[in-house]
Structures are given as structure tokens and as C-alpha cells.
C-alpha positions in Angstrom: -54.2 85.6 -19.8 -54.9 83.8 -17.2 -51.6 82.3 -14.5 -51.1 78.8 -15.4 -52.8 76.1 -11.8 -49.5 75.7 -9.4 -50.0 72.5 -7.7 -50.9 72.6 -4.1 -48.0 73.4 -1.2 -49.1 69.7 0.3 -50.2 67.9 -2.8 -46.2 68.3 -3.9 -44.8 67.6 -1.3 -46.7 64.3 -0.9 -45.5 63.1 -4.2 -41.9 64.4 -3.2 -42.2 61.7 0.0 -43.6 58.9 -3.0 -40.9 60.0 -5.2 -38.1 59.7 -2.5 -38.8 56.6 -0.8 -39.6 53.7 -3.6 -40.9 50.2 -1.3 -39.3 46.4 -2.1 -41.7 43.8 -1.9 -39.8 42.7 1.2 -40.6 45.4 2.6 -43.7 45.9 1.0 -44.5 42.4 2.8 -43.2 42.2 6.2 -46.3 44.9 6.6 -48.7 43.1 5.9 -47.9 40.6 8.5 -47.3 43.3 10.6 -51.0 44.8 10.4 -52.5 40.7 10.4 -50.4 40.6 13.6 -51.8 43.5 14.5 -55.4 42.4 13.6 -55.3 39.1 15.0 -54.2 40.9 18.9 -56.6 43.2 18.3 -59.2 40.5 17.7 -57.6 38.1 20.7 -58.0 41.1 23.2 -61.2 42.4 22.9 -61.9 38.6 22.6 -60.2 38.1 25.7 -61.7 41.9 27.6 -65.3 41.6 26.1 -66.2 37.6 27.8 -68.4 35.5 26.8 -71.3 36.3 24.3 -70.3 40.3 25.2 -70.7 42.6 21.6 -67.4 43.3 19.2 -66.2 46.1 18.2 -66.9 47.3 15.0 -66.0 45.7 12.2 -63.9 48.6 10.8 -62.5 49.5 14.9 -58.8 48.6 13.0 -59.2 49.9 9.4 -59.8 53.8 11.4 -57.2 53.7 13.4 -55.4 53.0 9.8 -56.7 56.0 8.7 -55.9 57.5 11.7 -52.7 57.3 11.8 -51.9 58.2 8.0 -53.6 61.7 8.9 -50.7 61.9 11.7 -47.9 61.0 10.1 -49.2 63.9 7.1 -48.3 66.6 9.6 -45.4 64.8 12.1 -43.3 63.8 8.1 -43.3 59.8 9.5 -41.4 57.8 6.7 -44.3 54.8 8.0 -46.9 54.7 5.4 -49.8 52.2 6.9 -48.5 50.9 10.4 -49.3 53.2 12.9 -46.2 52.7 14.5 -45.6 55.9 16.1 -46.1 54.8 19.5 -49.5 57.0 20.3 -52.5 56.1 21.4 -54.9 57.0 20.1 -58.0 58.3 22.6 -60.7 57.7 18.7 -59.7 53.7 19.1 -60.7 53.6 22.7 -64.0 55.3 22.4 -64.8 52.9 19.2 -63.8 50.2 22.3 -65.2 51.5 25.5 -68.8 51.4 23.2 -68.8 47.3 23.6 -66.2 47.0 26.7 -64.7 48.8 29.6 -62.8 51.8 29.9 -59.9 50.6 31.1 -60.2 47.5 29.3 -60.5 49.7 25.7 -57.0 51.7 27.3 -55.6 48.6 27.8 -56.0 47.3 24.4 -55.2 50.6 22.3 -51.5 50.7 24.7 -51.2 46.9 23.2 -52.0 48.4 19.9 -49.6 51.2 20.3 -46.6 49.9 21.8 -47.1 47.0 19.3 -47.2 48.9 16.3 -44.5 50.2 17.7 -41.6 47.9 16.5 
């Protein structure tokens, strides 16, 4: 007889994490508000640093930043599921922003977003 299928170790841990923590509607509302604020701050800062008539960052720059955090969060067992609140300046975010602005400006924006998200 074939052996019964076992749940992969990572999947079992994710299920256990999901079951261990339920988010209230108030917490979800705070999270959505914080994400809107972060997106707004990124747009404002990129506009300030890019100058008039410059290119804007790729539309999915913000979403890629969130997705990279989601990948980091799994390995770090970080409780926050969406907002990159670990205080890490994402080097890939800097590279995304460098496509349309200087390295100094991109680094400054990434640092500001990391600090804001950590709150």
C-alpha cells in the first residue's frame, strides 16, 4: 500500500501560524490605512525627487516591495503579514527606483519608507 501523503513542513507551519493569529476588523482597517499611507508617501517622495517632467517609477514598484517582504517574513517568522515593518531597507526597491532617479534619491526614499513602515 502507498504511504499516506504528508503535508510539507513549510505548509504545515503556515497553517499553524494562520490558526494561531486571527486579525480583528479594526486591525485590518489599520493595516489598510497604513498601506495607503505608505503608497501615498512613496508617490509623494518619488515626485519630489524625480523633478518635473521626469519618469515615474513602474506602477508595480510598491507591490513588488510588499511581495519581497512577504517572502522575507516567512523565513523570519515575522507576525505582520503585509506591511514591511521589519525596518529593512530593501535593496531591490532601491534598484527599482534607480530606473527613474539617482541612487542617492532612491536610497533616501527606500530608507524613509522602511522607517515609516516600522511604525
